VMD Tcl script that draws the C-alpha trace (Angstrom):
set ca {
  {12.59 8.59 -1.65}
  {9.90 8.96 1.00}
  {9.28 6.58 3.90}
  {5.90 6.25 5.66}
  {4.63 3.90 8.36}
  {1.18 2.36 8.78}
  {-0.38 -0.50 10.75}
  {-3.53 -2.56 10.94}
  {-5.03 -3.10 14.42}
  {-5.20 -6.63 15.87}
  {-9.00 -6.38 15.83}
  {-9.33 -5.11 12.25}
  {-12.72 -6.28 10.87}
  {-11.09 -8.39 8.14}
  {-9.20 -10.45 10.75}
  {-12.29 -12.45 11.71}
  {-13.02 -13.76 8.22}
  {-9.72 -13.68 6.35}
  {-8.87 -16.36 7.55}
  {-10.33 -17.69 10.83}
  {-7.54 -18.97 13.06}
  {-4.84 -17.64 10.71}
  {-5.74 -14.01 9.91}
  {-3.99 -12.06 7.18}
  {-4.68 -8.60 5.82}
  {-6.32 -8.91 2.38}
  {-4.00 -7.80 -0.43}
  {-6.59 -5.35 -1.75}
  {-6.71 -3.64 1.65}
  {-2.91 -3.48 1.90}
  {-2.70 -1.98 -1.59}
  {-5.50 0.50 -0.87}
  {-3.85 1.67 2.35}
  {-0.53 2.04 0.54}
  {-2.02 4.13 -2.25}
  {-3.96 6.30 0.23}
  {-0.78 6.96 2.22}
  {1.09 7.97 -0.95}
  {-1.81 10.21 -2.03}
  {-1.87 11.98 1.34}
  {1.89 12.39 1.42}
  {2.03 13.97 -2.05}
  {-1.26 15.86 -1.88}
  {-2.62 13.96 -4.88}
  {-5.92 12.30 -5.70}
  {-5.61 9.00 -7.56}
  {-8.36 8.40 -10.08}
  {-10.61 5.40 -9.57}
  {-9.40 2.59 -11.83}
  {-5.84 3.87 -11.48}
  {-3.35 1.78 -13.48}
  {-1.30 0.00 -10.84}
  {1.03 -2.95 -11.02}
  {1.48 -4.75 -7.73}
  {3.17 -7.93 -6.56}
  {2.32 -9.41 -3.15}
  {5.34 -11.24 -1.77}
  {4.48 -12.12 1.82}
  {1.36 -11.96 4.03}
  {0.72 -9.09 6.43}
  {-1.04 -9.94 9.68}
  {-3.38 -7.77 11.77}
  {-1.19 -5.95 14.31}
  {1.78 -5.70 11.93}
  {3.35 -2.31 11.32}
  {4.53 -1.87 7.76}
  {6.68 0.74 6.08}
  {5.92 2.25 2.69}
  {8.87 3.49 0.70}
  {8.15 5.30 -2.53}
  {9.98 7.22 -5.20}
  {8.74 9.40 -8.04}
  {10.41 8.23 -11.23}
  {11.56 10.50 -14.08}
  {8.67 9.09 -16.13}
  {6.26 10.54 -13.56}
  {5.23 7.12 -12.24}
  {5.57 6.30 -8.55}
  {7.40 3.12 -7.52}
  {6.61 1.73 -4.05}
  {7.78 -1.04 -1.73}
  {6.14 -2.13 1.54}
  {7.90 -4.12 4.25}
  {7.20 -5.57 7.67}
  {10.54 -5.34 9.40}
  {13.15 -6.59 6.93}
  {10.60 -8.61 4.91}
  {9.30 -7.07 1.70}
  {5.57 -7.74 1.46}
  {4.46 -5.67 -1.54}
  {6.08 -3.94 -4.52}
  {4.47 -1.97 -7.29}
  {4.14 1.08 -9.50}
  {1.38 3.65 -9.91}
  {1.13 5.11 -13.40}
  {1.29 8.90 -13.19}
  {-0.73 9.79 -16.29}
  {-3.92 8.64 -14.56}
  {-3.44 10.98 -11.60}
  {-5.94 13.76 -10.97}
  {-5.06 17.20 -9.70}
  {-5.31 17.84 -5.96}
  {-8.87 18.62 -4.83}
}
mol new
graphics top color blue
foreach p $ca { graphics top sphere $p radius 0.5 }
foreach p [lrange $ca 0 end-1] q [lrange $ca 1 end] { graphics top cylinder $p $q radius 0.2 }
display resetview
């Protein structure tokens, strides 16, 4: 199991339009940041169109710090969970067979 930490600044460009007066980080951005963090940690390069299953459980707001916990499964897939404090905000799995070799 590996644990990483990331955050989105209060003034992140998506905050102004998603949604005005009640900003949340778009799910696609949260997922992208999560996958990039896992890639960097493992020295991998995920292929575009990577098979990923993801479930968004709670909104993340600009300024939130979130943790990414991931584990490489015996199948070669990578299971991940993201949380803000004690609240799980995202869970998912990246399918290993679509991974590229490190660049």
